[in-house]
N, C-alpha and C positions, 0 to 999 in steps of 0.2 A: 504493500499499499504506499502511495506517495505521500510524503510529509513535506510541507513547505516550511523552510526555516529562514531566519534572518541572521546574518552575521554582524555583530557589533565590532567596530574597529577602534580599540583603544589607542592605536598608534596615530589615529587621526582626530579624535574627539575628546573633549573634556569629559570627565566621569559624569557630571550632572546632565550634560547633553546626551550622553549615551543612555542614561536612565530614562530620559524622556523618550528616546528612540525605542527602548525596550517596551515601555508601556504602550506606546503607539503601535508597535509591531503586533503585540498581543491584541489590541483592539481591532487591528486590521485583519486578524485571522491567522497570523503566522502560528505554527504549532510548536516550533522550537527556536531557540536563540543560542548562538554560540559567541563567545568572546575570545579573541586571540590572547594569548598569554605571552606578551612581549616585554622584555626588560628594557630594551632601548627603542626609542622612537625611530621610525623609518625615515624621518627627514629632520632637518634642523628645527623646523617649526612644529614638529609633531608632539604627541603626547605619550605617556607610558604609565597609565595608572596601574595599581596592583590589582590584577584581574580577580583574584580570589575574594578580596574585600568587596569589589564591585559586584561580583556574582551574589554575594550575601545581600547586598542592597537590592538587586534586581529580584532576588527570591521573595523578599518581603514586600516588593512593590508591584508584583504580578500575582495572578491568581491560577492560571491554567497552563501557561506556556512552559515547555521543558526547557532547561538551560544547563549549560555547562561550558567548559573551556573548548574552544575551537581545537586546541591541542595544547597540552602541557608536557613539559619534559621533567620527569621525576628522577633524573640520574645525575645531574650536575649541580645547578644552582639550588635545586630542591632535593631534599632527602625524600625517599618514598613515604616514609612515615608522616612527613608534613603534608604531602599530597593526600594521603588517606584521611588525615584529620580535616584537612580543608574540604575535601569532597563530602565527608560525612556531615560536616557542619552546614554546608550549603544545602545538602539533601534534606537535613532536618528542618532548616528555615523554609525550604520549598515544599515541604510535605511530600518528598520523594520524587519531585518532578525534575530530576537531574540525570545527567550523563557525564561520563568521564572519558575523554579522548586523550590518549598519551602518544608520545613519539620520542625519537632520539635526539630531537633538538636542532637548533640552528646556531652556528658560531656567533652570529650577531647578538643573540640573547644569552648564551651561556658563557662565552669566553670572557666578557668584561667582568663578570662576577667571580669566575673560578680560575681565570688564566689557564684553563685546561680545555683542550679539544681533542679527545682520543679519536683514533681511526674509527670508521663505521662499525667494523666488526666488534670492537670492544663496546661501543655504545650500544650495539644491538644485544650483546650478552648482559650488559648491565640492565637493559630494558626488560628482558625476560625475568631477571631477578626481581626487579622493582615491581613488575606486575604481580608476581607471586606474593611479595610482601604486602602490597596494597590490598590484595584479595584477602589475605589472612587478617590484616588489621581491620 
């Protein structure tokens, strides 16, 4: 079954403007909402709010739309336990209307915080381990 979703762009908009977009998207009939989890803005004039805090605000400001990160990387700047806690908190605030999308990351988002950028094979192995930990937690 087709679901229509709306992607919020924290790298382009102020968090309060994004919240209004989320409310409007729900009223317009979108069924899901994703927010990218970027540490660094994509341009000099860009934004970079903390997506997990914003998802909490969106959870309590909406009623029916599913929401989650467009993709979050639980292996470098985030510990998998932190992502498990963040996802569980947002899910609680949203009454279970959440999803979690994870990936191996982008250097633009991970390297400035960790000064580390392992080869893909290592990031992939870390991802498999992280998913197991998140599921257990």
